[in-house]
C-alpha positions in Angstrom: 21.9 -13.0 -8.2 18.4 -11.2 -8.5 15.4 -12.7 -11.3 15.2 -11.2 -14.5 12.0 -8.7 -14.5 10.9 -11.4 -16.9 10.9 -14.7 -14.4 9.8 -12.9 -11.7 6.8 -12.1 -13.6 5.9 -14.3 -16.7 4.4 -11.9 -19.3 1.2 -13.8 -19.4 0.9 -12.8 -15.3 2.3 -9.0 -16.8 -0.6 -8.5 -19.5 -3.1 -10.1 -16.7 -1.9 -7.3 -14.2 -2.0 -4.3 -17.0 -5.6 -5.3 -17.6 -6.4 -5.5 -14.3 -4.6 -1.9 -13.6 -6.5 -0.5 -16.9 -9.8 -1.3 -15.6 -10.0 0.0 -12.3 -8.4 3.0 -13.6 -11.1 4.0 -15.8 -14.1 3.0 -13.6 -12.4 5.3 -11.0 -11.3 8.2 -12.7 -12.3 10.8 -9.5 -9.1 9.3 -8.6 -6.6 10.5 -11.2 -8.6 13.4 -13.7 -7.0 14.2 -16.9 -4.9 11.6 -16.4 -4.1 8.9 -19.5 -3.8 4.9 -18.8 -1.3 5.2 -22.2 1.0 7.1 -20.3 0.9 5.4 -17.5 0.7 2.4 -18.7 4.1 3.5 -20.6 5.2 4.7 -17.9 5.4 0.9 -16.3 6.9 -0.6 -19.1 9.5 1.8 -18.8 10.3 0.3 -15.1 9.6 -2.8 -15.6 11.1 -3.7 -11.8 7.9 -2.2 -10.9 6.0 -4.7 -12.1 7.1 -7.0 -9.7 5.9 -4.3 -6.8 2.3 -4.0 -8.7 1.1 -7.6 -8.9 2.3 -7.9 -5.2 0.1 -5.2 -4.1 -2.5 -6.7 -6.0 -2.1 -10.2 -5.3 -2.1 -9.5 -1.3 -5.6 -7.4 -1.9 -4.5 -3.9 -2.4 -6.4 -3.2 -5.4 -3.5 -0.5 -6.6 -4.4 2.6 -8.7 -3.3 5.6 -9.7 -3.9 8.7 -7.4 -0.8 11.0 -8.6 1.9 12.5 -10.4 4.9 13.8 -9.3 5.6 16.3 -11.9 9.2 16.8 -10.5 10.1 13.1 -11.3 7.7 12.4 -14.1 6.6 9.0 -11.7 2.8 7.9 -11.2 2.4 7.5 -7.9 -0.2 4.3 -6.9 -2.0 3.7 -3.7 -3.8 0.5 -2.6 -7.3 1.9 -3.1 -8.9 -1.4 -1.7 -11.9 -0.5 0.2 -10.9 -2.2 3.2 -7.1 -2.8 4.4 -5.7 -5.9 2.1 -6.4 -9.1 3.6 -3.0 -10.4 2.8 -1.3 -8.4 4.9 -4.0 -8.1 7.6 -2.5 -9.3 11.8 0.9 -7.9 11.4 2.2 -5.9 13.9 4.4 -2.3 12.8 7.8 -3.4 12.7 10.9 -5.5 12.8 11.8 -4.4 16.4 7.9 -4.8 17.5 7.8 -8.1 16.1 11.2 -9.5 17.9 9.5 -7.4 21.0 6.6 -10.4 21.4 7.4 -12.9 23.5 4.3 -15.0 22.8 1.7 -15.4 19.8 4.4 -13.3 17.0 2.6 -12.3 14.1 3.6 -13.9 10.9 5.4 -10.8 9.6 5.1 -6.9 10.5 3.8 -3.9 8.0 7.5 -2.4 7.6 9.0 -5.8 6.6 6.5 -6.5 4.5 6.3 -3.1 2.6 10.1 -3.7 2.3 9.7 -6.8 0.6 6.9 -5.9 -1.6 9.1 -2.6 -2.4 6.6 -0.2 -1.7 6.1 2.3 1.6 3.3 2.4 4.2 1.4 5.9 3.5 1.9 8.8 5.6 -0.7 9.9 7.4 -0.9 13.2 5.0 -1.3 10.2 1.8 -3.2 8.6 3.9 -6.1 11.7 4.5 -5.5 12.3 0.9 -6.4 9.1 -0.3 -9.7 9.3 1.9 -10.4 12.7 -0.2 -11.0 10.0 -3.5 -13.1 7.6 -1.6 -13.9 6.4 2.2 -12.1 3.6 3.0 -11.4 1.3 6.1 -14.5 1.6 7.1 -14.6 -1.6 9.1 -11.1 -2.4 9.1 -8.1 0.0 9.9 -4.0 0.6 8.9 -0.7 0.8 9.8 0.8 4.0 8.6 4.2 5.1 8.9 5.1 6.6 12.1 6.9 9.7 13.2 10.7 8.8 15.0 9.9 10.3 18.2 6.7 8.0 18.4 7.7 4.8 17.5 11.1 5.4 19.9 8.3 5.7 22.9 7.4 2.2 22.3 4.0 3.5 19.9 2.8 3.4 16.5 0.0 4.9 14.7 -3.2 4.0 12.7 -6.1 5.1 10.5 -9.8 4.1 9.3 -12.8 5.9 8.3 -15.6 6.0 10.9 -18.6 8.6 11.6 -17.8 10.1 8.2 -14.3 11.3 9.5 -10.4 10.2 9.1 -9.2 8.7 12.7 -5.6 8.9 13.2 -4.5 6.7 16.0 -1.6 5.2 18.6 -1.1 1.7 19.3 1.7 -0.2 21.2 3.8 -1.2 17.9 3.6 -4.8 19.3 -0.2 -5.1 18.8 -1.5 -6.8 15.7 -5.0 -7.1 15.1 -7.4 -9.6 12.5 -8.6 -6.4 10.9 -5.6 -4.2 10.9 -3.2 -4.7 7.5 -1.2 -1.9 5.8 -1.7 0.3 2.8 1.2 1.2 0.4 2.4 3.7 -1.8 4.5 2.9 -5.3 5.9 5.6 -7.6 6.4 4.3 -11.1 
């Protein structure tokens, strides 16, 4: 049986997380103009099962922040907004198939696998480009992004970064991994 939310994220830790998220929200209003922290916090409190995912985003260095709102569902959208690809999620290949394909020097995990464990999704190319409109991210690192099935079927995977004043989307073998490549996630609350 799954642990109760209270057991997964103790009250003190939840309060600390909400405090950190509030400060980040207030310091980065350009990411969510017209939004109110009180409304975001109310939504988080209505969806306690999402608190664990937010805590995992924070604990792995993602610095989650609100970047959007879905009017149809009433959900706030959080992205990892750390300046560089989250430290606790680097040196991973793209997915489980890539991890299993490596014969030697296997990484500890995969981006897709870690994201699923955390209850988040990798950013799509469109989301990654949208994130770059509210700041400049991955100027020294890179981040795996959700890869279309046709590219993945051929053994590839996509990643992005910010260099020379532009967003670049590249490809690599899905089984590759680098100390400076992690992944950014999104969470709808």
